[in-house]
C-alpha positions as CSV (number, residue, x, y, z in Angstrom):
1,X,22.4,75.2,4.0
2,X,20.6,74.6,0.7
3,X,16.9,73.8,1.0
4,X,17.0,70.4,-0.6
5,X,19.6,69.2,1.9
6,X,17.2,70.3,4.7
7,X,14.4,68.4,3.2
8,X,16.5,65.2,2.8
9,X,17.7,65.5,6.4
10,X,14.2,66.0,7.7
11,X,13.0,62.9,5.8
12,X,15.9,60.9,7.1
13,X,15.1,62.0,10.7
14,X,11.5,61.2,10.2
15,X,12.3,57.6,9.0
16,X,14.7,57.1,11.9
17,X,12.1,58.2,14.5
18,X,9.5,56.0,12.8
19,X,11.7,53.0,12.9
20,X,12.7,53.6,16.5
21,X,9.0,53.8,17.4
22,X,8.3,50.6,15.5
23,X,11.0,48.7,17.3
24,X,10.1,50.0,20.7
25,X,6.4,49.2,20.2
26,X,7.2,45.7,19.0
27,X,9.3,45.2,22.2
28,X,6.5,46.5,24.4
29,X,3.7,44.4,22.7
30,X,5.6,41.1,22.4
31,X,8.0,41.4,25.4
32,X,10.7,40.0,23.1
33,X,13.6,41.7,21.4
34,X,12.6,42.5,17.8
35,X,14.1,40.7,14.8
36,X,15.1,43.8,12.8
37,X,15.7,41.9,9.6
38,X,12.1,40.4,9.6
39,X,10.6,43.8,10.5
40,X,12.4,45.5,7.6
41,X,11.4,42.7,5.2
42,X,7.8,43.0,6.3
43,X,7.8,46.7,5.7
44,X,9.4,46.3,2.2
45,X,6.9,43.6,1.3
46,X,4.0,45.8,2.4
47,X,5.4,48.8,0.4
48,X,5.8,46.6,-2.7
49,X,2.2,45.4,-2.3
50,X,1.0,49.0,-2.2
51,X,3.2,49.9,-5.2
52,X,1.9,46.9,-7.2
53,X,-1.7,47.8,-6.4
54,X,-1.1,51.4,-7.6
55,X,0.8,50.2,-10.7
56,X,-1.4,50.6,-13.8
57,X,0.5,48.0,-15.9
58,X,-1.0,45.0,-14.0
59,X,-4.0,43.2,-15.5
60,X,-7.2,43.6,-13.6
61,X,-9.0,40.3,-13.8
62,X,-12.7,40.7,-12.9
63,X,-14.3,37.8,-11.3
64,X,-18.1,37.7,-11.3
65,X,-19.9,36.3,-8.3
66,X,-23.2,34.5,-8.8
67,X,-26.1,33.9,-6.4
68,X,-26.6,30.4,-5.0
69,X,-30.3,29.5,-5.7
70,X,-30.5,26.9,-2.9
71,X,-28.8,28.5,0.1
72,X,-31.2,26.7,2.6
73,X,-29.8,23.4,1.4
74,X,-26.1,24.5,1.0
75,X,-25.8,26.2,4.4
76,X,-26.5,23.1,6.6
77,X,-24.0,21.1,4.6
78,X,-21.3,23.8,5.1
79,X,-22.2,23.9,8.8
80,X,-21.8,20.2,9.2
81,X,-18.6,20.0,7.3
82,X,-16.9,22.9,9.1
83,X,-18.2,22.5,12.6
84,X,-19.5,26.1,12.7
85,X,-22.7,27.1,14.5
86,X,-24.1,29.0,11.5
87,X,-23.5,30.3,8.0
88,X,-24.6,33.8,6.9
89,X,-26.7,32.9,3.8
90,X,-26.6,36.6,2.6
91,X,-22.9,36.2,2.0
92,X,-23.2,32.9,0.2
93,X,-21.9,33.3,-3.4
94,X,-20.4,31.2,-6.2
95,X,-17.7,31.9,-8.7
96,X,-17.5,29.8,-11.9
97,X,-14.2,27.9,-12.5
98,X,-14.8,26.9,-16.1
99,X,-16.8,28.3,-19.1
100,X,-20.6,29.0,-18.8
101,X,-21.3,26.9,-21.9
102,X,-21.7,23.5,-20.2
103,X,-24.6,22.1,-18.2
104,X,-22.7,21.5,-15.0
105,X,-19.9,23.7,-13.9
106,X,-17.2,23.7,-11.2
107,X,-18.0,26.4,-8.6
108,X,-16.0,28.0,-5.9
109,X,-18.4,28.8,-3.0
110,X,-17.6,31.4,-0.5
111,X,-19.5,32.5,2.6
112,X,-19.0,33.7,6.2
113,X,-19.8,31.6,9.2
114,X,-19.7,32.0,12.9
115,X,-19.3,30.2,16.2
116,X,-21.6,31.5,18.9
117,X,-20.6,32.7,22.4
118,X,-19.7,30.0,24.7
119,X,-20.2,30.3,28.5
120,X,-19.5,27.6,30.9
121,X,-18.9,26.5,34.5
122,X,-18.7,23.3,36.3
123,X,-21.9,22.1,38.1
124,X,-21.2,20.8,41.5
125,X,-24.7,19.5,41.9
126,X,-28.1,20.2,40.2
127,X,-28.8,23.3,42.3
128,X,-25.5,25.1,42.3
129,X,-22.6,25.7,40.0
130,X,-19.0,26.4,40.8
131,X,-15.8,27.1,38.8
132,X,-14.8,29.7,36.4
133,X,-17.3,31.1,33.9
134,X,-15.7,31.7,30.5
135,X,-17.3,34.1,28.1
136,X,-15.9,34.3,24.6
137,X,-16.8,36.6,21.8
138,X,-18.4,35.3,18.6
139,X,-15.8,34.1,16.1
140,X,-16.3,35.0,12.4
141,X,-14.9,32.6,9.8
142,X,-14.5,32.7,6.0
143,X,-15.5,29.5,4.4
144,X,-14.4,28.5,0.9
145,X,-15.6,25.3,-0.8
146,X,-15.6,23.6,-4.2
147,X,-18.7,22.1,-5.7
148,X,-20.5,21.3,-8.9
149,X,-23.6,23.3,-9.9
150,X,-26.1,23.9,-12.6
151,X,-26.9,27.3,-14.2
152,X,-30.3,28.7,-13.3
153,X,-32.0,32.0,-14.3
154,X,-31.0,33.7,-11.0
155,X,-27.6,32.0,-10.3
156,X,-26.4,28.5,-9.7
157,X,-28.0,25.5,-8.0
158,X,-25.3,23.7,-6.0
159,X,-25.2,19.9,-5.9
160,X,-24.7,19.5,-2.1
161,X,-23.2,16.0,-2.6
162,X,-20.2,17.5,-4.3
163,X,-19.3,20.1,-1.7
164,X,-15.7,19.9,-0.5
165,X,-14.3,22.5,2.0
166,X,-11.0,24.0,0.8
167,X,-10.4,26.6,3.5
168,X,-11.8,27.8,6.8
169,X,-10.1,31.0,8.1
170,X,-10.8,32.8,11.3
171,X,-11.4,36.4,10.4
172,X,-11.9,38.1,13.8
173,X,-13.7,38.0,17.1
174,X,-16.8,40.1,17.1
C-alpha cells in the first residue's frame, strides 16, 4: 500500500477515535445523549476562530487602556451599582470611545470584582445553631461600564454621576 494512503487512513482513524471519545465523554458528563450536529458545529466554529486568529489578512486594531485617576471614588459606585462585595482597583482601566481632542470623552470602564465567601446556618436560639452550613467559593466577575471622563496627565478622571453598567459577567469561582 502506498505511504500516502497509510497516512490518510491513520488520520481518518485518529479523527474517528477522537470523535468517539468526545461523544462518550459528553454523554458521561451531561448524562444526556449528545446532539451530534451541535457538537460538530461547535468544533467547526472553534476551528474557524483559530484559523481567523492565525490569518494575517485581518486588521489588528490596537486599543489603548488608560489609568483611572480616581479609583477610590469609582470603585464604590461600581460596587453599589453591581451588588458585588468589592472591585479590584488594580484592574480598573478606561478605553476612550471618541477622539482625544475634546475636554470630556466617552469612556468604557472595565474592572474585575468579587463576591466574598458566604457561610450560613439557621440559628435555633442565641446559643446554638442548627441547619446546613453552606460554604461557597469566591466568585470573580468582569464589570464593564460606560462613563464620561476628563483627560488628566496620568489617565482619566471619571465623572461618577455618569457611570452606567453595561455588563456584569461571572468569570469563575476561585
